[in-house]
N, C-alpha and C positions, 0 to 999 in steps of 0.2 A: 504494500500500500504506500509506504513511504517512498519506495523507489519510483512508483508511478507518479507520485506527486512531484518528486524531484525531476523526473523527466518532463512533466508538463511545465514546470517552472523553467527548466533549461530551454525548452522550445520557445516559450513565451519571451524569454530574455533575448534569444537569438533573433526572434522576429521583430522585437522592438528596435533592435540595432541591425536591421536586415542589410543595409548597404555595407556596413563594416563587416558583417558576417559573410556577405557575398564576395567581397574582395579577398577575405581570408580563404574562403573555400576555393576561389579561383586559383590561388597559388598551389594548394594541395592537389586540386584536380589536374592542373597542368603537370605537376610532378608525377602523379600516378599514370597519366596518359603517356608521359615521356618514358617511364619505366616499361610499360606494356609495348610501346612502339619500338623502343630500342632493343628489347629482347626479341621481338618478332623479326626485326631487320637483321640483328646479329645472328639469330638462328638460321634464317634463310640464307645469309651469306656463307655461313659455315657449311650448310648443306650443299650449296653450289660448289664450294671448293672440294668437298668430299666427293661429289659426283664427278668433278673434273679429274680427281685422282683415280677414281674407279675407271673412268673412260680411258685414261692414259694406260693403265695396266699396273700390275703389282711388282714391286722390287725391281724397277727398271734402271738400267745403265745404258746410256747412248754414247756411241763412239762415232765421231765425224772427223773428216780431214781438218787439220789445223793449219795455221799459218806457218810456212816453212821458209827457211833462209836459202835464197838463191845466190847466184854469182854476184859478188860485190856487196854481200850482206843485205840485199834487197829482200823484203818479205813478200812471199807469193801468195796469191789467193788460194784458199782451201778448195773452192769449187773447181778451179782450173787445174788442180794438181792432186788428183785423187790417188792416195797411196794405201787405201784399204782394199782388201780382197776377200772373196768368199773363203779362201783358205785361212785367213785370219780368224774369221768367225768359227770355222770348223775346229781350228786349233784351240780357241778359247773354250768351246764346248767340251772338247776331248781332254784337255790338260788341266782345267780348273774345276775341281770337284764341287765347289759351291755354286757353280753356274748350272741352272736347270735347262735353259734353252737359249739359242741365239737366232735372231732373224736378221737377214740382210736386205738392203733396199737400194734401188737405183732410182734417182729422182728424175722426173720429167713432167711435161704438161703438153696439152694439145687439144685438138678438136675431135670430138666423137660425134658420129652421125648415124641416125636411124631414119631412113626415108627423108622426110622434109623437116625433121626435128634435129637439133644439134645442141651441143654443150661444150664450152671450153672449160676443161677441168684438169686437175692434176692426174697424170698417168704414171704410176709408180710400178716398177718391177720389184717383186718381193720373192724371197725364198719361202719354202714350204712351211717353215716354223714361225714366220713373222706374225701372222694373225693369232697364233697361239700365245706368243709373247705379249701381244697387245690385249689379249682377252677379248677378241672381237669375233663373235660367232656369225656364221652364215645362216640366214633364216629361210633361204630358198635355194634349191640346187645343191651344189657341192663346193668345196673349197679347192684351192690350187694345191697340186701335189708335186712331189719330187720328180715324178715321171713327166709331168707337164714341163718342168724346168729342163730336164735332160733331153727331151725331144723338141725343145723350142716350140711348144704348142702355142697356137694363136687362140688362146682362151682368156676370158676376162671375168672379173668380179666387179659388180657395180655398187657404188654407194647409193644411199637413198636419194640424195639430191640429184645425181646424174640419172637415176631411174625415173624420177619425176619429170626431168627435162626431155628424156628420149622416148618415153612410153606413155600411153594413155593411162589414166587411173584404172586399176584393176587388171590391166593387161599383164600377162605372164611373159617376162623377158627371157626366161631360161630356155636355151636352145636356139634363140634368135641370133642372127648374124648382124653385127653393127660394124662400122668402119672407124678405126682409130688411126688418125693421120693417113686416111685413105687406104689403110691396110685392113682387110676383113678379119674380124675376130668373132668367135662364138661366145655368147654369154653363158657361163656355166653356173653362176650363182649370184645371189644378192645378199649384201651385208646388212646386219642389224643397224638401226640408226644410232649414231654416236653423239650427235650434237656438236656444239662448239668446243674448241680446245680452250686451254687457259689463256691463249693469246687472242682468242676471238675468231680463229679460223674455223670455217665449216669443214669438219672432218668427213662429212658424208659426200662432199663434192670431190670424189676421187674414183678412179678406175684402177684396179690392181690387175697386173698380168704377171706371168712367170718372169723371174729375174733375167734369165738369158734371152728371153723373147724381147724384153724391154731394151736390152743393150743392142740387139741385132736388128730389131724391126722398128722400134720407136725412138731411137736415139736421134734427136734433132740437132745435135751439135757435135763437133769433132770429139772423138774419144779423148779422155784426159791425157794430157801430156806428162811425160816423166821428167820433171824438172827439179826434183829435190836433189841437192848436191851435198855431199859430205864436206864440211868445212875443213876437215883434216886431209882427206885423200883426194878431194876434187873429183870423185867418181860418183857415178849413179848407183843407186841401190837396186834398180830394176832394169831389165832390158825389155825389148819389144815382145818377147815370148811369154813373159810372166814368170820366168825363172828368177831365182834369187842371186844371179851373178851380178857383175858390175859392168857399167858402160861408161866410157870416157866422155868428158864434156864435149870434146871435139866431134864425136859421133852424133851427139844430140843436136849440135848446131847444124850439122849437115842434114839431119833428118828430124825436124822439130815436131813431126806428127807421130812420133813413136808412142805406142800405147802398150799396156800390159794386160794380159788376160785376167778375167775374173774380177775386175774392178767393181767396187760398190761405193755408194755415197754415204752410207751409214750402216752401223751395226747396232741392233737393239738386243741387249743382253738382259735376261731375266735371272736374278739370283734366287736361290732356293728359299731364303728367308730374309727378313728385314734386318735382323740383328747383326748379320755378318756382311751387310752391304758395303760398308766402308772398306773392310778387308778385301772383299771381292774386287772392288774398284782398284785397289793397289795391285792386286795380282794381275788384273787385266792390263794395267799400264806396263808392268814389268815384262809380261809376255810379249806385248806388242813392240816394245823397245828391242827386245831380243830378236824378234822376227824381222824387224825393219833394220837390224844391224846398226843401231844408233850408238855412236860413241858416248862415253860418260858425260862429256861436256857439250854434247849436242842437245838442243831442245827437242821435245816431242814433236813428231810430224802428224799428230792427231790430237783431238780434244776429247776428253771424257767428261760427260755430264751425268751426274747422279740425279735422275729425274724424280725419284721418290723423295730425295732430300729437298729438292726444290718445291715439290708439291706439299710436303709436310711443313716447310717454312711458310708457305702461303697459308696453310691451314692455321698455323700458330699465329700468324699475323691477323687472320680473321678472328680468332679467339681473343686475341689481345684487344682488337678493336671493339669487340662485343663487351668485354669487361670495362673498357674505357667509357663506352656509351652508357652502360648501366651505371657506372660510377658517377657520371655527370647527372644522370637522371636522379640517382639517390641523393646527390648533393642538393638538387632542387627540392627534394622532399625534406631534407634537413632544414633548409632555409624556410620552407613552408611551416615546419614544426616550430621554429623560432617565432614565426609570425603568429602562430596560435598562442604561444606563451605570452607574447607581447599583448595580444588582444585580450587574453584572459586577465592579465595583470591590470590592464586598463579597466576591464569590467569589474574587478574586485574593488578598485579605487572608486569607481562611480557608484557602486552599490554598497558602500560601507554602511550607510544608514539601514538599508534592508537587512544586511548581515547582523548588525547590532540588534535590530528589533527582533529578528528570529531567535537570536541567542537569548535575548531578554525574556522572551515568552516561553522558553523551555526547550528550544531546539538544541540538540547536542552538536558537539564539534564534528562528530562523524557525519551527521546529516549535512552540515555545511560542506564538508570535504567531498561527500558523494555527489552533492548537487553540482558543484563546479566541475568535478571529474566527468559526470554524465554530460554536462554542457559541452565540455571540450571534446569528449568522445563522439557526441552527436554531430558536432560541427565537422569532425574529421571523417566520420562515416558517410555523411551526406556528400562531402567533398570526394571521398573515395568512389562512391557510386557514380558521381558525375565524371570523375576521372576515367573509370572503366568504360563508360559510354563514349567519352571523348577519344580514348585510346582505340576502341573498336572502330570508330569512324576514321581515325588516322591510319589504321592498318588497311582498311578498305580503300582509302584514298591513295596510299602508296602502292598498293597492289594494282590499282587501276591506271596510275600515271607512270609507273616504272616497270622494269623487268626483274626487279628484285624478288618479287613473289613472296612477301611475308605472310604468315598465317597467324590468326588470333589464337593465343594459347590460353584456354580457360584456367589452367592451374596458375599461370602467371598473373592473370587478372584477379583470381581469388587471393593469391598471396599479396598482391598490391593492395587489395581492399582491406585485408586483415592488417597489413602494415600501416594503412591510414588510421585504422582504429587504434593501433598501438602508439602511433605518433601522437594522436590526440590525448591518450592517457598519460604518456611519458611527459610530454611538454605541458600538459595541463595540471600535472601533479603539484608542481611548485606553487602556481597561483592558488590552487585549491587549498594547499597546506597553509599558505599565507592567510587566506580567508578564514580558515578554521581556527587560526591562532589569534584572531582579533579579540580584544577585550570588549565586551558589550558596552560598558560605560564609555570607554574612549571612542568606540564606533558611533554611539549615539551623540556624543559631544561634537564629533566632526560633521555630523549631518547638518 
């Protein structure tokens, strides 16, 4: 009964000073809405990063040609001086126990045509193990095999974007013949949709063909030149046949288009587990230096990128951003709580006569304490409800206006609402205690 009376008194007091109460509630409501919105945005961002990591593949190491030193100390482009081979990948898989699988790739692009429809897309040659390394399943037809590579088969896998450009919706492409760079290829499979990469590239805008087929049928530029020169011996590390002998600089100058067999633009290496990824990276580096016959003081002629570490770093950054945003929102709640304390102290000062009169007619100090606590809690809870509604609206607005895709979290909203009530009690406790400690005679004298 007493609690109901205290509640009615608290509501009446808030209504009498409704403008002041509204301003105080606005601060708390904005803080609650900020918490809900920031958690939703942070969670959505982390989920996007996790999805990108899963799209990339698990425990991945990527090896690409690096900048090498040419005659006169000039650094040469990695794209123009490919010194990675399929044999490098096979050696890595055979000699490093912590490596599960290795996929090789030859980069390219061009126009694919089906009747009167066409698409300019990436056309990559891949080894049989590449899609397994990437964790990229084929949803229709079959995947590329080692036999396709050995026989230089003119077969292709289509990404979802290329499929949509070349074929009508619902049309089955498997078994159909399309032209890649005016060369006829049979479509043997369709890849599952991957979406965008971490760099914003459409991963589905791609055609995959066997590695040897890409080099022999789709290579739209001269084969990579052998231009890496030993700074000590002045000799080449590869000759035109792909063997590991040496070739003098003078011979290269006489025949600048010399190539070596089995060249690839990238090796994708999948380690068996994440824990030993760093050690595996070191083993790969040492093996490649040995195979490429690099002297101790010569720099690597390749670059190794630990893709899993990069992805995890991005995930950690996303988590840190989420914590930062929630911290800022929590700070706004703290400021709103201080506002409640300030308003309640002003209320105690203004209602000194009322407090003195109630104490004089027999109200206990506990009754005064509970009255002001209920008043502060009611102010905070109403603010919390408004904040939840405001946060829900903010999530819908961000979802409609951006591609972040935040989702309203009921548990977060419930926690924020309960937190608002706790803020009201905590920050209203001191003013309520001050009110309960007033001396009735002194309070009535101040009236």
